C-alpha positions in Angstrom: -56.2 20.1 4.4 -54.6 23.3 6.2 -55.1 26.8 4.7 -51.6 28.0 3.6 -50.4 31.5 3.9 -47.3 33.2 2.5 -45.9 35.9 4.9 -43.7 38.1 3.0 -42.2 40.5 5.8 -38.5 41.9 6.1 -38.7 42.5 9.9 -37.6 39.5 11.8 -39.4 40.2 15.0 -42.8 40.9 13.0 -42.4 37.7 11.1 -42.2 35.6 14.3 -45.1 37.4 16.0 -47.4 37.2 12.9 -46.2 33.5 12.1 -47.1 32.4 15.6 -50.4 34.2 15.8 -51.4 32.7 12.1 -50.3 29.1 13.2 -52.2 29.6 16.4 -55.2 29.9 14.3 -54.3 26.8 12.5 -52.8 28.1 9.2 -49.9 26.6 7.7 -47.4 29.6 7.2 -44.3 30.0 5.0 -42.2 33.0 5.4 -40.3 35.3 2.9 -38.1 38.3 3.7 -38.6 39.9 0.3 -40.3 39.7 -2.9 -37.6 37.7 -4.8 -37.7 34.9 -1.9 -41.5 35.1 -2.4 -41.4 34.3 -6.1 -38.9 31.4 -5.3 -41.4 29.9 -2.9 -44.5 30.5 -5.1 -42.7 28.4 -7.8 -42.6 25.5 -5.5 -45.8 25.7 -3.4 -49.4 27.0 -3.5 -50.8 29.2 -1.1 -54.4 30.4 -0.3 -53.5 33.9 0.7 -50.5 36.2 0.2 -49.7 38.6 3.2 -47.2 41.2 1.9 -45.4 43.9 3.4 -44.8 46.9 0.9 -41.6 48.1 2.1 -38.9 45.6 1.7 -35.2 45.2 0.5 -34.3 43.6 -3.2 -37.9 43.5 -4.4 -40.8 45.6 -2.4 -44.3 44.7 -2.2 -45.6 46.8 -5.2 -43.1 45.0 -7.4 -44.2 41.7 -6.1 -47.7 42.6 -7.0 -46.8 43.4 -10.7 -45.3 39.8 -10.9 -48.5 38.3 -9.3 -50.6 40.3 -11.7 -48.7 38.8 -14.8 -48.9 35.4 -13.6 -52.0 33.3 -14.7 -51.9 31.2 -11.4 -50.8 33.8 -8.9 -53.0 36.5 -9.9 -56.0 34.9 -8.4 -54.6 34.5 -5.0 -56.0 36.7 -2.4 -53.5 39.4 -1.2 -53.5 41.4 2.0 -50.9 44.2 2.3 -49.0 45.3 5.4 -47.8 48.9 5.3 -46.4 51.7 7.6 -47.8 54.1 4.9 -51.3 55.7 5.6 -54.1 54.5 3.8 -54.8 57.5 1.9 -51.4 56.9 0.1 -52.3 53.4 -0.7 -55.5 54.5 -2.1 -53.8 56.4 -5.0 -52.2 53.0 -6.3 -53.8 50.8 -9.0 -53.4 47.4 -7.2 -54.5 44.4 -9.1 -58.0 42.7 -8.3 -56.5 40.2 -6.0 -55.5 42.8 -3.5 -58.4 42.7 -0.8 -57.0 45.6 1.4 -54.3 46.6 3.6 -53.4 46.5 7.3 -51.4 49.6 8.7 -48.4 48.7 11.0 -48.5 48.4 14.0 -51.4 46.1 14.1 -53.1 43.8 16.3 -52.5 40.2 15.5 -55.8 39.0 16.5 -57.6 41.5 14.2 -55.3 40.6 11.5 -56.3 36.9 12.0 -59.9 38.0 12.0 -59.5 40.1 8.8 -57.7 37.1 7.3 -60.5 34.8 7.8 -63.1 37.2 6.2 -61.0 37.3 3.4 -60.6 33.5 3.0 -64.5 33.2 3.7 -65.1 35.7 0.8 -62.8 33.8 -1.4 -64.7 30.7 -0.8 -68.1 32.1 -1.9 
């Protein structure tokens, strides 16, 4: 059974590049363009990891994380945040425990794949 990742990202070019890199690493990837789309997809499918952009239209990544925190199944899915903001800015937020970290944009997709693999390995132990 393949590991499933939900990529929540509003930038089409970044969606394509990130999805291709993840699929090349043998992950199954679904894509949402904002938090509302992500919630709709989460209602229908289960995922092993959520890769969430913070700045998106309709529902941003912080709002999506609040919804995840309140849902008994979703709150346990590991989350990795994507952001153009600095890490110092993010360290002031109180994210729910499933948030394993964040990656600053622009990022190296190969390093992102390695980071995701380490998060998934930690989640299995």
